CHARMM-style PDB file with segment names, atoms N, HN, CA, C and O in Angstrom:
ATOM      1  N   MET     1    -134.778   4.626  18.015  1.00  0.00      PROA
ATOM      2  CA  MET     1    -133.469   4.005  18.081  1.00  0.00      PROA
ATOM      3  C   MET     1    -132.661   4.715  19.164  1.00  0.00      PROA
ATOM      4  O   MET     1    -132.725   5.937  19.293  1.00  0.00      PROA
ATOM      5  N   THR     2    -131.911   3.953  19.929  1.00  0.00      PROA
ATOM      6  HN  THR     2    -131.858   2.960  19.824  1.00  0.00      PROA
ATOM      7  CA  THR     2    -131.083   4.544  20.978  1.00  0.00      PROA
ATOM      8  C   THR     2    -129.649   4.714  20.486  1.00  0.00      PROA
ATOM      9  O   THR     2    -129.258   4.173  19.452  1.00  0.00      PROA
ATOM     10  N   LEU     3    -128.893   5.466  21.239  1.00  0.00      PROA
ATOM     11  HN  LEU     3    -129.211   5.906  22.079  1.00  0.00      PROA
ATOM     12  CA  LEU     3    -127.497   5.704  20.893  1.00  0.00      PROA
ATOM     13  C   LEU     3    -126.687   4.417  20.937  1.00  0.00      PROA
ATOM     14  O   LEU     3    -125.684   4.293  20.235  1.00  0.00      PROA
ATOM     15  N   LYS     4    -127.107   3.471  21.743  1.00  0.00      PROA
ATOM     16  HN  LYS     4    -127.922   3.572  22.314  1.00  0.00      PROA
ATOM     17  CA  LYS     4    -126.415   2.190  21.843  1.00  0.00      PROA
ATOM     18  C   LYS     4    -126.443   1.434  20.515  1.00  0.00      PROA
ATOM     19  O   LYS     4    -125.534   0.656  20.227  1.00  0.00      PROA
ATOM     20  N   ASP     5    -127.485   1.659  19.700  1.00  0.00      PROA
ATOM     21  HN  ASP     5    -128.223   2.292  19.934  1.00  0.00      PROA
ATOM     22  CA  ASP     5    -127.643   0.986  18.414  1.00  0.00      PROA
ATOM     23  C   ASP     5    -127.071   1.778  17.239  1.00  0.00      PROA
ATOM     24  O   ASP     5    -127.171   1.336  16.094  1.00  0.00      PROA
ATOM     25  N   ALA     6    -126.476   2.933  17.504  1.00  0.00      PROA
ATOM     26  HN  ALA     6    -126.395   3.292  18.433  1.00  0.00      PROA
ATOM     27  CA  ALA     6    -125.987   3.820  16.449  1.00  0.00      PROA
ATOM     28  C   ALA     6    -124.780   3.236  15.719  1.00  0.00      PROA
ATOM     29  O   ALA     6    -124.008   2.460  16.283  1.00  0.00      PROA
ATOM     30  N   VAL     7    -124.638   3.624  14.465  1.00  0.00      PROA
ATOM     31  HN  VAL     7    -125.265   4.254  14.008  1.00  0.00      PROA
ATOM     32  CA  VAL     7    -123.508   3.215  13.634  1.00  0.00      PROA
ATOM     33  C   VAL     7    -122.324   4.142  13.927  1.00  0.00      PROA
ATOM     34  O   VAL     7    -122.481   5.362  13.983  1.00  0.00      PROA
ATOM     35  N   VAL     8    -121.163   3.564  14.109  1.00  0.00      PROA
ATOM     36  HN  VAL     8    -121.036   2.573  14.064  1.00  0.00      PROA
ATOM     37  CA  VAL     8    -119.952   4.332  14.392  1.00  0.00      PROA
ATOM     38  C   VAL     8    -119.633   5.257  13.220  1.00  0.00      PROA
ATOM     39  O   VAL     8    -119.647   4.833  12.065  1.00  0.00      PROA
ATOM     40  N   GLY     9    -119.346   6.518  13.524  1.00  0.00      PROA
ATOM     41  HN  GLY     9    -119.335   6.862  14.463  1.00  0.00      PROA
ATOM     42  CA  GLY     9    -118.945   7.487  12.518  1.00  0.00      PROA
ATOM     43  C   GLY     9    -120.084   8.252  11.864  1.00  0.00      PROA
ATOM     44  O   GLY     9    -119.837   9.217  11.141  1.00  0.00      PROA
ATOM     45  N   GLN    10    -121.310   7.851  12.099  1.00  0.00      PROA
ATOM     46  HN  GLN    10    -121.511   7.067  12.686  1.00  0.00      PROA
ATOM     47  CA  GLN    10    -122.452   8.540  11.497  1.00  0.00      PROA
ATOM     48  C   GLN    10    -122.983   9.590  12.470  1.00  0.00      PROA
ATOM     49  O   GLN    10    -123.076   9.350  13.674  1.00  0.00      PROA
ATOM     50  N   GLU    11    -123.331  10.767  11.925  1.00  0.00      PROA
ATOM     51  HN  GLU    11    -123.256  10.962  10.947  1.00  0.00      PROA
ATOM     52  CA  GLU    11    -123.844  11.852  12.756  1.00  0.00      PROA
ATOM     53  C   GLU    11    -125.354  11.715  12.902  1.00  0.00      PROA
ATOM     54  O   GLU    11    -126.057  11.461  11.924  1.00  0.00      PROA
ATOM     55  N   TYR    12    -125.846  11.882  14.115  1.00  0.00      PROA
ATOM     56  HN  TYR    12    -125.275  12.089  14.910  1.00  0.00      PROA
ATOM     57  CA  TYR    12    -127.269  11.782  14.418  1.00  0.00      PROA
ATOM     58  C   TYR    12    -127.731  13.043  15.129  1.00  0.00      PROA
ATOM     59  O   TYR    12    -126.926  13.774  15.705  1.00  0.00      PROA
ATOM     60  N   VAL    13    -129.038  13.291  15.083  1.00  0.00      PROA
ATOM     61  HN  VAL    13    -129.692  12.696  14.615  1.00  0.00      PROA
ATOM     62  CA  VAL    13    -129.641  14.380  15.837  1.00  0.00      PROA
ATOM     63  C   VAL    13    -130.395  13.753  17.004  1.00  0.00      PROA
ATOM     64  O   VAL    13    -131.168  12.812  16.823  1.00  0.00      PROA
ATOM     65  N   ILE    14    -130.167  14.276  18.185  1.00  0.00      PROA
ATOM     66  HN  ILE    14    -129.539  15.040  18.332  1.00  0.00      PROA
ATOM     67  CA  ILE    14    -130.831  13.754  19.374  1.00  0.00      PROA
ATOM     68  C   ILE    14    -132.301  14.156  19.326  1.00  0.00      PROA
ATOM     69  O   ILE    14    -132.624  15.340  19.242  1.00  0.00      PROA
ATOM     70  N   ARG    15    -133.184  13.170  19.379  1.00  0.00      PROA
ATOM     71  HN  ARG    15    -132.921  12.207  19.447  1.00  0.00      PROA
ATOM     72  CA  ARG    15    -134.619  13.437  19.366  1.00  0.00      PROA
ATOM     73  C   ARG    15    -135.132  13.774  20.753  1.00  0.00      PROA
ATOM     74  O   ARG    15    -135.895  14.723  20.930  1.00  0.00      PROA
ATOM     75  N   ARG    16    -134.706  12.985  21.743  1.00  0.00      PROA
ATOM     76  HN  ARG    16    -134.086  12.214  21.599  1.00  0.00      PROA
ATOM     77  CA  ARG    16    -135.096  13.279  23.129  1.00  0.00      PROA
ATOM     78  C   ARG    16    -134.248  12.449  24.082  1.00  0.00      PROA
ATOM     79  O   ARG    16    -133.577  11.496  23.687  1.00  0.00      PROA
ATOM     80  N   ILE    17    -134.301  12.841  25.341  1.00  0.00      PROA
ATOM     81  HN  ILE    17    -134.846  13.615  25.662  1.00  0.00      PROA
ATOM     82  CA  ILE    17    -133.640  12.107  26.409  1.00  0.00      PROA
ATOM     83  C   ILE    17    -134.750  11.407  27.196  1.00  0.00      PROA
ATOM     84  O   ILE    17    -135.636  12.064  27.740  1.00  0.00      PROA
ATOM     85  N   ASP    18    -134.701  10.098  27.256  1.00  0.00      PROA
ATOM     86  HN  ASP    18    -133.981   9.563  26.814  1.00  0.00      PROA
ATOM     87  CA  ASP    18    -135.768   9.301  27.871  1.00  0.00      PROA
ATOM     88  C   ASP    18    -135.385   8.894  29.286  1.00  0.00      PROA
ATOM     89  O   ASP    18    -134.934   7.772  29.517  1.00  0.00      PROA
ATOM     90  N   THR    19    -135.566   9.813  30.233  1.00  0.00      PROA
ATOM     91  HN  THR    19    -135.932  10.725  30.046  1.00  0.00      PROA
ATOM     92  CA  THR    19    -135.298   9.526  31.639  1.00  0.00      PROA
ATOM     93  C   THR    19    -136.148  10.436  32.516  1.00  0.00      PROA
ATOM     94  O   THR    19    -136.474  11.563  32.141  1.00  0.00      PROA
ATOM     95  N   ASP    20    -136.498   9.928  33.681  1.00  0.00      PROA
ATOM     96  HN  ASP    20    -136.234   9.013  33.985  1.00  0.00      PROA
ATOM     97  CA  ASP    20    -137.239  10.725  34.656  1.00  0.00      PROA
ATOM     98  C   ASP    20    -136.312  11.302  35.724  1.00  0.00      PROA
ATOM     99  O   ASP    20    -136.756  12.046  36.598  1.00  0.00      PROA
ATOM    100  N   ASP    21    -135.043  10.964  35.654  1.00  0.00      PROA
ATOM    101  HN  ASP    21    -134.682  10.359  34.943  1.00  0.00      PROA
ATOM    102  CA  ASP    21    -134.050  11.410  36.626  1.00  0.00      PROA
ATOM    103  C   ASP    21    -133.581  12.822  36.272  1.00  0.00      PROA
ATOM    104  O   ASP    21    -132.873  13.009  35.282  1.00  0.00      PROA
ATOM    105  N   GLU    22    -133.964  13.800  37.062  1.00  0.00      PROA
ATOM    106  HN  GLU    22    -134.538  13.648  37.866  1.00  0.00      PROA
ATOM    107  CA  GLU    22    -133.606  15.196  36.790  1.00  0.00      PROA
ATOM    108  C   GLU    22    -132.095  15.431  36.885  1.00  0.00      PROA
ATOM    109  O   GLU    22    -131.545  16.253  36.152  1.00  0.00      PROA
ATOM    110  N   GLU    23    -131.431  14.712  37.781  1.00  0.00      PROA
ATOM    111  HN  GLU    23    -131.878  14.044  38.377  1.00  0.00      PROA
ATOM    112  CA  GLU    23    -129.978  14.853  37.909  1.00  0.00      PROA
ATOM    113  C   GLU    23    -129.274  14.357  36.647  1.00  0.00      PROA
ATOM    114  O   GLU    23    -128.306  14.965  36.190  1.00  0.00      PROA
ATOM    115  N   LEU    24    -129.761  13.259  36.092  1.00  0.00      PROA
ATOM    116  HN  LEU    24    -130.548  12.765  36.463  1.00  0.00      PROA
ATOM    117  CA  LEU    24    -129.208  12.731  34.847  1.00  0.00      PROA
ATOM    118  C   LEU    24    -129.461  13.700  33.696  1.00  0.00      PROA
ATOM    119  O   LEU    24    -128.577  13.930  32.870  1.00  0.00      PROA
ATOM    120  N   ASN    25    -130.660  14.264  33.640  1.00  0.00      PROA
ATOM    121  HN  ASN    25    -131.377  14.077  34.310  1.00  0.00      PROA
ATOM    122  CA  ASN    25    -130.969  15.264  32.609  1.00  0.00      PROA
ATOM    123  C   ASN    25    -130.032  16.464  32.711  1.00  0.00      PROA
ATOM    124  O   ASN    25    -129.526  16.947  31.698  1.00  0.00      PROA
ATOM    125  N   ALA    26    -129.802  16.940  33.923  1.00  0.00      PROA
ATOM    126  HN  ALA    26    -130.213  16.547  34.746  1.00  0.00      PROA
ATOM    127  CA  ALA    26    -128.918  18.090  34.126  1.00  0.00      PROA
ATOM    128  C   ALA    26    -127.487  17.758  33.722  1.00  0.00      PROA
ATOM    129  O   ALA    26    -126.797  18.585  33.125  1.00  0.00      PROA
ATOM    130  N   PHE    27    -127.042  16.546  34.050  1.00  0.00      PROA
ATOM    131  HN  PHE    27    -127.603  15.875  34.535  1.00  0.00      PROA
ATOM    132  CA  PHE    27    -125.689  16.131  33.679  1.00  0.00      PROA
ATOM    133  C   PHE    27    -125.528  16.092  32.166  1.00  0.00      PROA
ATOM    134  O   PHE    27    -124.559  16.630  31.629  1.00  0.00      PROA
ATOM    135  N   LEU    28    -126.477  15.455  31.473  1.00  0.00      PROA
ATOM    136  HN  LEU    28    -127.264  15.018  31.909  1.00  0.00      PROA
ATOM    137  CA  LEU    28    -126.398  15.369  30.014  1.00  0.00      PROA
ATOM    138  C   LEU    28    -126.477  16.751  29.377  1.00  0.00      PROA
ATOM    139  O   LEU    28    -125.785  17.020  28.395  1.00  0.00      PROA
ATOM    140  N   PHE    29    -127.316  17.631  29.926  1.00  0.00      PROA
ATOM    141  HN  PHE    29    -127.878  17.413  30.723  1.00  0.00      PROA
ATOM    142  CA  PHE    29    -127.416  18.991  29.406  1.00  0.00      PROA
ATOM    143  C   PHE    29    -126.094  19.729  29.570  1.00  0.00      PROA
ATOM    144  O   PHE    29    -125.705  20.503  28.696  1.00  0.00      PROA
ATOM    145  N   SER    30    -125.401  19.498  30.676  1.00  0.00      PROA
ATOM    146  HN  SER    30    -125.717  18.869  31.386  1.00  0.00      PROA
ATOM    147  CA  SER    30    -124.106  20.158  30.900  1.00  0.00      PROA
ATOM    148  C   SER    30    -123.051  19.694  29.891  1.00  0.00      PROA
ATOM    149  O   SER    30    -122.098  20.419  29.604  1.00  0.00      PROA
ATOM    150  N   LEU    31    -123.228  18.478  29.356  1.00  0.00      PROA
ATOM    151  HN  LEU    31    -124.002  17.890  29.590  1.00  0.00      PROA
ATOM    152  CA  LEU    31    -122.326  17.979  28.316  1.00  0.00      PROA
ATOM    153  C   LEU    31    -122.691  18.517  26.932  1.00  0.00      PROA
ATOM    154  O   LEU    31    -121.923  18.369  25.982  1.00  0.00      PROA
ATOM    155  N   GLY    32    -123.852  19.135  26.824  1.00  0.00      PROA
ATOM    156  HN  GLY    32    -124.476  19.256  27.596  1.00  0.00      PROA
ATOM    157  CA  GLY    32    -124.328  19.612  25.525  1.00  0.00      PROA
ATOM    158  C   GLY    32    -125.211  18.590  24.844  1.00  0.00      PROA
ATOM    159  O   GLY    32    -125.441  18.672  23.638  1.00  0.00      PROA
ATOM    160  N   CYS    33    -125.703  17.634  25.599  1.00  0.00      PROA
ATOM    161  HN  CYS    33    -125.516  17.568  26.579  1.00  0.00      PROA
ATOM    162  CA  CYS    33    -126.516  16.541  25.075  1.00  0.00      PROA
ATOM    163  C   CYS    33    -127.988  16.823  25.367  1.00  0.00      PROA
ATOM    164  O   CYS    33    -128.471  16.547  26.465  1.00  0.00      PROA
ATOM    165  N   TYR    34    -128.703  17.376  24.375  1.00  0.00      PROA
ATOM    166  HN  TYR    34    -128.310  17.600  23.483  1.00  0.00      PROA
ATOM    167  CA  TYR    34    -130.115  17.704  24.530  1.00  0.00      PROA
ATOM    168  C   TYR    34    -130.805  17.625  23.177  1.00  0.00      PROA
ATOM    169  O   TYR    34    -130.136  17.526  22.148  1.00  0.00      PROA
ATOM    170  N   SER    35    -132.114  17.666  23.162  1.00  0.00      PROA
ATOM    171  HN  SER    35    -132.657  17.746  23.998  1.00  0.00      PROA
ATOM    172  CA  SER    35    -132.891  17.527  21.926  1.00  0.00      PROA
ATOM    173  C   SER    35    -132.456  18.554  20.888  1.00  0.00      PROA
ATOM    174  O   SER    35    -132.293  19.736  21.190  1.00  0.00      PROA
ATOM    175  N   GLY    36    -132.271  18.075  19.654  1.00  0.00      PROA
ATOM    176  HN  GLY    36    -132.403  17.114  19.409  1.00  0.00      PROA
ATOM    177  CA  GLY    36    -131.896  18.944  18.547  1.00  0.00      PROA
ATOM    178  C   GLY    36    -130.396  19.048  18.314  1.00  0.00      PROA
ATOM    179  O   GLY    36    -129.967  19.543  17.271  1.00  0.00      PROA
ATOM    180  N   GLU    37    -129.600  18.594  19.259  1.00  0.00      PROA
ATOM    181  HN  GLU    37    -129.948  18.192  20.105  1.00  0.00      PROA
ATOM    182  CA  GLU    37    -128.136  18.658  19.135  1.00  0.00      PROA
ATOM    183  C   GLU    37    -127.634  17.449  18.344  1.00  0.00      PROA
ATOM    184  O   GLU    37    -128.225  16.370  18.410  1.00  0.00      PROA
ATOM    185  N   THR    38    -126.547  17.632  17.601  1.00  0.00      PROA
ATOM    186  HN  THR    38    -126.068  18.508  17.548  1.00  0.00      PROA
ATOM    187  CA  THR    38    -125.968  16.520  16.847  1.00  0.00      PROA
ATOM    188  C   THR    38    -124.995  15.753  17.733  1.00  0.00      PROA
ATOM    189  O   THR    38    -124.344  16.322  18.610  1.00  0.00      PROA
ATOM    190  N   ILE    39    -124.910  14.448  17.482  1.00  0.00      PROA
ATOM    191  HN  ILE    39    -125.438  13.986  16.770  1.00  0.00      PROA
ATOM    192  CA  ILE    39    -124.037  13.567  18.250  1.00  0.00      PROA
ATOM    193  C   ILE    39    -123.493  12.497  17.316  1.00  0.00      PROA
ATOM    194  O   ILE    39    -124.203  12.024  16.429  1.00  0.00      PROA
ATOM    195  N   THR    40    -122.248  12.119  17.510  1.00  0.00      PROA
ATOM    196  HN  THR    40    -121.671  12.503  18.231  1.00  0.00      PROA
ATOM    197  CA  THR    40    -121.600  11.094  16.695  1.00  0.00      PROA
ATOM    198  C   THR    40    -120.980  10.054  17.610  1.00  0.00      PROA
ATOM    199  O   THR    40    -120.289  10.398  18.569  1.00  0.00      PROA
ATOM    200  N   VAL    41    -121.224   8.784  17.317  1.00  0.00      PROA
ATOM    201  HN  VAL    41    -121.785   8.505  16.538  1.00  0.00      PROA
ATOM    202  CA  VAL    41    -120.577   7.700  18.068  1.00  0.00      PROA
ATOM    203  C   VAL    41    -119.202   7.479  17.454  1.00  0.00      PROA
ATOM    204  O   VAL    41    -119.088   7.164  16.269  1.00  0.00      PROA
ATOM    205  N   VAL    42    -118.165   7.643  18.255  1.00  0.00      PROA
ATOM    206  HN  VAL    42    -118.257   7.899  19.218  1.00  0.00      PROA
ATOM    207  CA  VAL    42    -116.792   7.466  17.802  1.00  0.00      PROA
ATOM    208  C   VAL    42    -116.420   5.982  17.843  1.00  0.00      PROA
ATOM    209  O   VAL    42    -115.782   5.467  16.924  1.00  0.00      PROA
ATOM    210  N   SER    43    -116.824   5.306  18.916  1.00  0.00      PROA
ATOM    211  HN  SER    43    -117.342   5.724  19.662  1.00  0.00      PROA
ATOM    212  CA  SER    43    -116.583   3.872  19.019  1.00  0.00      PROA
ATOM    213  C   SER    43    -117.501   3.264  20.069  1.00  0.00      PROA
ATOM    214  O   SER    43    -117.962   3.945  20.985  1.00  0.00      PROA
ATOM    215  N   HSD    44    -117.757   1.967  19.916  1.00  0.00      PROA
ATOM    216  HN  HSD    44    -117.383   1.414  19.171  1.00  0.00      PROA
ATOM    217  CA  HSD    44    -118.522   1.209  20.906  1.00  0.00      PROA
ATOM    218  C   HSD    44    -117.535   0.437  21.765  1.00  0.00      PROA
ATOM    219  O   HSD    44    -116.580  -0.155  21.263  1.00  0.00      PROA
ATOM    220  N   LEU    45    -117.780   0.454  23.057  1.00  0.00      PROA
ATOM    221  HN  LEU    45    -118.556   0.934  23.465  1.00  0.00      PROA
ATOM    222  CA  LEU    45    -116.955  -0.275  24.009  1.00  0.00      PROA
ATOM    223  C   LEU    45    -117.817  -1.322  24.697  1.00  0.00      PROA
ATOM    224  O   LEU    45    -119.040  -1.314  24.562  1.00  0.00      PROA
ATOM    225  N   LYS    46    -117.187  -2.208  25.423  1.00  0.00      PROA
ATOM    226  HN  LYS    46    -116.193  -2.214  25.533  1.00  0.00      PROA
ATOM    227  CA  LYS    46    -117.929  -3.271  26.107  1.00  0.00      PROA
ATOM    228  C   LYS    46    -118.953  -2.701  27.098  1.00  0.00      PROA
ATOM    229  O   LYS    46    -120.074  -3.203  27.184  1.00  0.00      PROA
ATOM    230  N   GLY    47    -118.582  -1.679  27.831  1.00  0.00      PROA
ATOM    231  HN  GLY    47    -117.672  -1.271  27.761  1.00  0.00      PROA
ATOM    232  CA  GLY    47    -119.471  -1.113  28.839  1.00  0.00      PROA
ATOM    233  C   GLY    47    -120.193   0.145  28.420  1.00  0.00      PROA
ATOM    234  O   GLY    47    -120.911   0.730  29.231  1.00  0.00      PROA
ATOM    235  N   GLY    48    -120.032   0.587  27.183  1.00  0.00      PROA
ATOM    236  HN  GLY    48    -119.449   0.113  26.524  1.00  0.00      PROA
ATOM    237  CA  GLY    48    -120.673   1.818  26.733  1.00  0.00      PROA
ATOM    238  C   GLY    48    -120.157   2.240  25.379  1.00  0.00      PROA
ATOM    239  O   GLY    48    -119.908   1.402  24.512  1.00  0.00      PROA
ATOM    240  N   CYS    49    -119.991   3.551  25.190  1.00  0.00      PROA
ATOM    241  HN  CYS    49    -120.193   4.232  25.894  1.00  0.00      PROA
ATOM    242  CA  CYS    49    -119.491   4.049  23.912  1.00  0.00      PROA
ATOM    243  C   CYS    49    -118.828   5.412  24.108  1.00  0.00      PROA
ATOM    244  O   CYS    49    -119.053   6.097  25.105  1.00  0.00      PROA
ATOM    245  N   VAL    50    -118.019   5.778  23.141  1.00  0.00      PROA
ATOM    246  HN  VAL    50    -117.836   5.222  22.330  1.00  0.00      PROA
ATOM    247  CA  VAL    50    -117.385   7.088  23.099  1.00  0.00      PROA
ATOM    248  C   VAL    50    -118.161   7.916  22.085  1.00  0.00      PROA
ATOM    249  O   VAL    50    -118.370   7.487  20.950  1.00  0.00      PROA
ATOM    250  N   VAL    51    -118.588   9.112  22.505  1.00  0.00      PROA
ATOM    251  HN  VAL    51    -118.418   9.460  23.427  1.00  0.00      PROA
ATOM    252  CA  VAL    51    -119.377   9.976  21.635  1.00  0.00      PROA
ATOM    253  C   VAL    51    -118.703  11.332  21.481  1.00  0.00      PROA
ATOM    254  O   VAL    51    -117.920  11.760  22.328  1.00  0.00      PROA
ATOM    255  N   SER    52    -119.026  11.985  20.390  1.00  0.00      PROA
ATOM    256  HN  SER    52    -119.662  11.637  19.702  1.00  0.00      PROA
ATOM    257  CA  SER    52    -118.541  13.334  20.127  1.00  0.00      PROA
ATOM    258  C   SER    52    -119.739  14.275  20.117  1.00  0.00      PROA
ATOM    259  O   SER    52    -120.677  14.109  19.337  1.00  0.00      PROA
ATOM    260  N   ILE    53    -119.686  15.270  21.006  1.00  0.00      PROA
ATOM    261  HN  ILE    53    -118.924  15.406  21.640  1.00  0.00      PROA
ATOM    262  CA  ILE    53    -120.725  16.283  21.095  1.00  0.00      PROA
ATOM    263  C   ILE    53    -120.032  17.635  21.116  1.00  0.00      PROA
ATOM    264  O   ILE    53    -119.197  17.889  21.984  1.00  0.00      PROA
ATOM    265  N   LYS    54    -120.366  18.499  20.179  1.00  0.00      PROA
ATOM    266  HN  LYS    54    -121.044  18.293  19.474  1.00  0.00      PROA
ATOM    267  CA  LYS    54    -119.793  19.855  20.141  1.00  0.00      PROA
ATOM    268  C   LYS    54    -118.274  19.847  20.255  1.00  0.00      PROA
ATOM    269  O   LYS    54    -117.717  20.535  21.111  1.00  0.00      PROA
ATOM    270  N   ASP    55    -117.604  19.087  19.414  1.00  0.00      PROA
ATOM    271  HN  ASP    55    -118.056  18.529  18.719  1.00  0.00      PROA
ATOM    272  CA  ASP    55    -116.139  19.032  19.355  1.00  0.00      PROA
ATOM    273  C   ASP    55    -115.479  18.527  20.637  1.00  0.00      PROA
ATOM    274  O   ASP    55    -114.297  18.788  20.861  1.00  0.00      PROA
ATOM    275  N   ALA    56    -116.211  17.818  21.471  1.00  0.00      PROA
ATOM    276  HN  ALA    56    -117.171  17.606  21.290  1.00  0.00      PROA
ATOM    277  CA  ALA    56    -115.646  17.197  22.673  1.00  0.00      PROA
ATOM    278  C   ALA    56    -116.027  15.719  22.651  1.00  0.00      PROA
ATOM    279  O   ALA    56    -117.062  15.340  22.105  1.00  0.00      PROA
ATOM    280  N   ARG    57    -115.176  14.895  23.254  1.00  0.00      PROA
ATOM    281  HN  ARG    57    -114.335  15.203  23.698  1.00  0.00      PROA
ATOM    282  CA  ARG    57    -115.449  13.450  23.306  1.00  0.00      PROA
ATOM    283  C   ARG    57    -115.721  13.028  24.741  1.00  0.00      PROA
ATOM    284  O   ARG    57    -115.060  13.475  25.679  1.00  0.00      PROA
ATOM    285  N   TYR    58    -116.717  12.152  24.887  1.00  0.00      PROA
ATOM    286  HN  TYR    58    -117.254  11.789  24.126  1.00  0.00      PROA
ATOM    287  CA  TYR    58    -117.100  11.650  26.198  1.00  0.00      PROA
ATOM    288  C   TYR    58    -117.292  10.148  26.121  1.00  0.00      PROA
ATOM    289  O   TYR    58    -117.738   9.617  25.104  1.00  0.00      PROA
ATOM    290  N   ASN    59    -116.952   9.468  27.205  1.00  0.00      PROA
ATOM    291  HN  ASN    59    -116.590   9.899  28.032  1.00  0.00      PROA
ATOM    292  CA  ASN    59    -117.202   8.043  27.336  1.00  0.00      PROA
ATOM    293  C   ASN    59    -118.454   7.896  28.190  1.00  0.00      PROA
ATOM    294  O   ASN    59    -118.457   8.299  29.353  1.00  0.00      PROA
ATOM    295  N   ILE    60    -119.517   7.326  27.633  1.00  0.00      PROA
ATOM    296  HN  ILE    60    -119.515   6.999  26.688  1.00  0.00      PROA
ATOM    297  CA  ILE    60    -120.754   7.158  28.380  1.00  0.00      PROA
ATOM    298  C   ILE    60    -121.074   5.673  28.507  1.00  0.00      PROA
ATOM    299  O   ILE    60    -120.743   4.883  27.622  1.00  0.00      PROA
ATOM    300  N   ASP    61    -121.712   5.299  29.600  1.00  0.00      PROA
ATOM    301  HN  ASP    61    -121.981   5.940  30.318  1.00  0.00      PROA
ATOM    302  CA  ASP    61    -122.035   3.888  29.814  1.00  0.00      PROA
ATOM    303  C   ASP    61    -123.313   3.511  29.065  1.00  0.00      PROA
ATOM    304  O   ASP    61    -124.001   4.365  28.506  1.00  0.00      PROA
ATOM    305  N   ASN    62    -123.609   2.220  29.070  1.00  0.00      PROA
ATOM    306  HN  ASN    62    -123.050   1.527  29.525  1.00  0.00      PROA
ATOM    307  CA  ASN    62    -124.770   1.719  28.319  1.00  0.00      PROA
ATOM    308  C   ASN    62    -126.086   2.284  28.833  1.00  0.00      PROA
ATOM    309  O   ASN    62    -127.008   2.493  28.045  1.00  0.00      PROA
ATOM    310  N   GLN    63    -126.197   2.538  30.135  1.00  0.00      PROA
ATOM    311  HN  GLN    63    -125.448   2.368  30.775  1.00  0.00      PROA
ATOM    312  CA  GLN    63    -127.431   3.098  30.680  1.00  0.00      PROA
ATOM    313  C   GLN    63    -127.707   4.480  30.090  1.00  0.00      PROA
ATOM    314  O   GLN    63    -128.842   4.777  29.716  1.00  0.00      PROA
ATOM    315  N   LEU    64    -126.695   5.314  30.005  1.00  0.00      PROA
ATOM    316  HN  LEU    64    -125.773   5.072  30.309  1.00  0.00      PROA
ATOM    317  CA  LEU    64    -126.854   6.637  29.400  1.00  0.00      PROA
ATOM    318  C   LEU    64    -127.139   6.525  27.906  1.00  0.00      PROA
ATOM    319  O   LEU    64    -127.972   7.255  27.368  1.00  0.00      PROA
ATOM    320  N   ALA    65    -126.444   5.610  27.243  1.00  0.00      PROA
ATOM    321  HN  ALA    65    -125.767   5.018  27.680  1.00  0.00      PROA
ATOM    322  CA  ALA    65    -126.623   5.437  25.805  1.00  0.00      PROA
ATOM    323  C   ALA    65    -128.043   5.001  25.466  1.00  0.00      PROA
ATOM    324  O   ALA    65    -128.582   5.389  24.429  1.00  0.00      PROA
ATOM    325  N   GLU    66    -128.649   4.196  26.334  1.00  0.00      PROA
ATOM    326  HN  GLU    66    -128.211   3.881  27.176  1.00  0.00      PROA
ATOM    327  CA  GLU    66    -130.017   3.747  26.095  1.00  0.00      PROA
ATOM    328  C   GLU    66    -131.033   4.844  26.383  1.00  0.00      PROA
ATOM    329  O   GLU    66    -132.159   4.774  25.889  1.00  0.00      PROA
ATOM    330  N   ALA    67    -130.671   5.852  27.166  1.00  0.00      PROA
ATOM    331  HN  ALA    67    -129.757   5.909  27.567  1.00  0.00      PROA
ATOM    332  CA  ALA    67    -131.571   6.953  27.480  1.00  0.00      PROA
ATOM    333  C   ALA    67    -131.583   8.030  26.402  1.00  0.00      PROA
ATOM    334  O   ALA    67    -132.481   8.871  26.380  1.00  0.00      PROA
ATOM    335  N   ILE    68    -130.594   8.015  25.504  1.00  0.00      PROA
ATOM    336  HN  ILE    68    -129.864   7.331  25.522  1.00  0.00      PROA
ATOM    337  CA  ILE    68    -130.498   9.018  24.448  1.00  0.00      PROA
ATOM    338  C   ILE    68    -131.120   8.448  23.168  1.00  0.00      PROA
ATOM    339  O   ILE    68    -130.593   7.511  22.569  1.00  0.00      PROA
ATOM    340  N   LEU    69    -132.235   9.025  22.771  1.00  0.00      PROA
ATOM    341  HN  LEU    69    -132.663   9.786  23.258  1.00  0.00      PROA
ATOM    342  CA  LEU    69    -132.944   8.560  21.579  1.00  0.00      PROA
ATOM    343  C   LEU    69    -132.559   9.427  20.378  1.00  0.00      PROA
ATOM    344  O   LEU    69    -132.580  10.656  20.439  1.00  0.00      PROA
ATOM    345  N   ILE    70    -132.209   8.747  19.290  1.00  0.00      PROA
ATOM    346  HN  ILE    70    -132.192   7.748  19.240  1.00  0.00      PROA
ATOM    347  CA  ILE    70    -131.779   9.455  18.084  1.00  0.00      PROA
ATOM    348  C   ILE    70    -132.710   9.126  16.929  1.00  0.00      PROA
ATOM    349  OT1 ILE    70    -132.518   9.625  15.820  1.00  0.00      PROA
TER     350      ILE     70
END
């Protein structure tokens, strides 16, 4: 299941990041988004979603949300 399909308000554990783009991996890692970390979808938006990672909120687009497997 990807983050795009996640239920709002439920906490999930990131299983893996499904991308071959090293720059994207580095960006997500800098946000604290990596395997084993917890993530919560705060809300779904038309172009993506708002997530909470380590007490911070980020707006990510659908492409990123589909790369994060929970």
